[in-house]
N, C-alpha and C positions, 0 to 999 in steps of 0.2 A: 555356661557348660552344662548346669544343671538342666536348660531348656534344650538344648541340640541333644543331649546323650538317652534321650527318650522318643522315638521317633513318634509315638502316638501324640505325646507333650504336643510338637509342630502341626500334626493333622488336627487335634483339636482346638490349638491357635489360630490356623487358618479358617476352620469351619465355623470359629466363634467372631473371626472378623469380617471375612465376606460376605454374610449378610448385609453389614452395616455400610461395608461399602457400596455395595449394588444399591441398597436403598439411598445412598446418598447421590450416587450417579446418576440414578433413574431420576431423583428430585432434581437434579439439575438440566437434565435431558429435557424433563417434562416441562420446567419453568423456562427454559430457551426456546420449546416450541412454542408454548403458549403464547411467550413476548413477541417471539416473530409473526405468529397469525394475528395478534393482535395490531401491531404495526404494521402489517398489510392491509387488513381491515380499516385501520383507521386513514391510511394514506388514502385508499380506494374512496372513501365517503368525502374525504375532504376535497378530494381532486374533483368527484363529482358535484360538489359544492363550489369548486374555487371561483368562479366568476360573480356567484353570489356573493362569497367572500370579499372578493376585492372591492365590489360596488360598497357593501357596508362598511368597510375601513375607508374607504375613499370618499364616501359620505359626511365621515364623523371625524377626518383629520383636518385640521388648517389647510389652506390652500398655501398659507407660508412655508406649512412644514414639507408639504406634498413639494415646492419647488425646491427646497432646499436636500431634502434625503431621498426622493424618489429617483433623482440620478445615480445615487451613491450605491443605492440598493441595487439596481439594474445594472450597474458596474460590477459590484460584487456578484451578481448572480452570473453573470458573464464570465468573471475571471475563475470562477468556480469551475464552470462547464470546460472551459477551456484547459484548466489544470489538470482536470480528470480525462481530458481527450489527447491532453498532450502524455500523460503518465502512460495512457492504453497504449498509444503506438509506441513509447518507450520499451514496453513492456514486449510488445508483438516483436520488436527490433531483436531486444536481446533474446527472446527465446527461438528465433529465427536463427541466431549466431550460436546458440548453445544447441540446437537440433542438427546443424549441420556440422558442428565439431565433432560433438557425439557421435555421429554418423560415420565420418571420418576414422574417428578413434574405435570404433566398432564395439562403442559400450550398448550392452541390452537396454532394452528398453529407455532408448536415449529421448524421444521425443515425451515421456513422462518424465522423467527427469529434468528435464530442459524446461518444461512446465511448471514444476516445482519451483525450482529454483531461480527461474525468472520472476515468479511470485514473491519468492524470498528478497531479490533484489530491488524490486518496488519500494521496500523499506529502507530510506536512505542510510538509518543506524548501521542496518546490518552489510546488504548487499550481498552478492554472488559470491563474495571470497569468503563467508562464512562457511559455505560447502566445498568451493571449487579449492582453497588452499589446503583444509584437513584430509580432503579426498587424494589431492596430489600426495602428500606427504604419506597417506597409506599405502598408495601404488608405490611408491619408492622404497617404503620398506618390504614389500612384496617381492621386489626386484622388478616391477615394471616400468622401466625409467621414460620407455615412450610413452606412456598414458600418464605418467607424471609431468614430463615437459608438456604435451599437449593439453593439459589441465591446467598449467599455470600460463601457459601461451593463450588457453580461452579466455582464463579470469583478466590477462592482461588486454586483449582486444575488446572483453565487454565493459571493462573499465574505462577503456579509450573513446569507447562509443556514445556511453552513456554520457560522458562529460563534455564529449564535440556537440552530441545532438541534443541535449536537454534544455540547455539557455535558447536553441535555435528555435525547437519545437515550440518550447514555452512562450518564447519572444512571438512567434508567428501566431499563437491560439490566444493571448493574451494581448495584442496589439502591441506589444513594447518592444524597444531594441536590445538583442540579444547580450549587449554589454550591460544595460540596465538590469536584464533579468539576472545576469552571473552576478553583479554587485548586489542585488538586494537578498538573493541566495546567502553569499557570503556574509552579509551582513546578519541577515538572520539567524543563520548558524552560530556564528560569533556571540549573538546577544541570546538569543531563547533555546540555542541547542537544535533538536529536531523538530518541534514546533516551529521554529524561525524559519527552518529551511524551508518547511513547508507553505507558512502561511506569508511570508515576506512577498514573494512575486504575486499571490492574489491582492493583497492589500497595496502593491504599487499599481498593479491594475485596476482597482478599485478607484484609488487617488487620482490616477491620470483621468477616469469617466466621468469622476466628481467635478474634477475644475476644468474638463473641456465645456466649451461653449456650446450649449444647446441651439 
């Protein structure tokens, strides 16, 4: 009560804390930009010398280790690239569905919102329901029943498309049967949660590559 009774106290408090907040924010942004620039520069320098690095490691790695672990590492790399490719395709499909739905519902800046929600949907723990369900409830409270029903229908359509396409796309990119991918995703989710859902299909593909006859 004493703090808000005098407007000058509030102004003084804001004026006193704002420089500190801006200073910390500037420090975090500067640190992030510096870290990103360092990572990009390091990646460029490592890529330029990658053939020499590979030859250096090959000469100093026992041949038995190369035969035993090299196929697994190659399979792991292929699995990671395949998983990223499948997720990118899923994100494009989800964004397309959202864009068409928002256009039919006459939602302003539909393409922008479709891009944002598709990125949120790429995170298995969240999904597009984190945005679409509250949005539909707000539309209902505002008396816009058509938009509420449309948003809920869009959520159901995106959920169905993701659950149908994800095992197939991952199976195609990772070279595994969709049923194996589905089982791996479920087992990983139950055992390790979010990271298990992501890593289980990759581990299954790397295991298959390691056990396949060369």
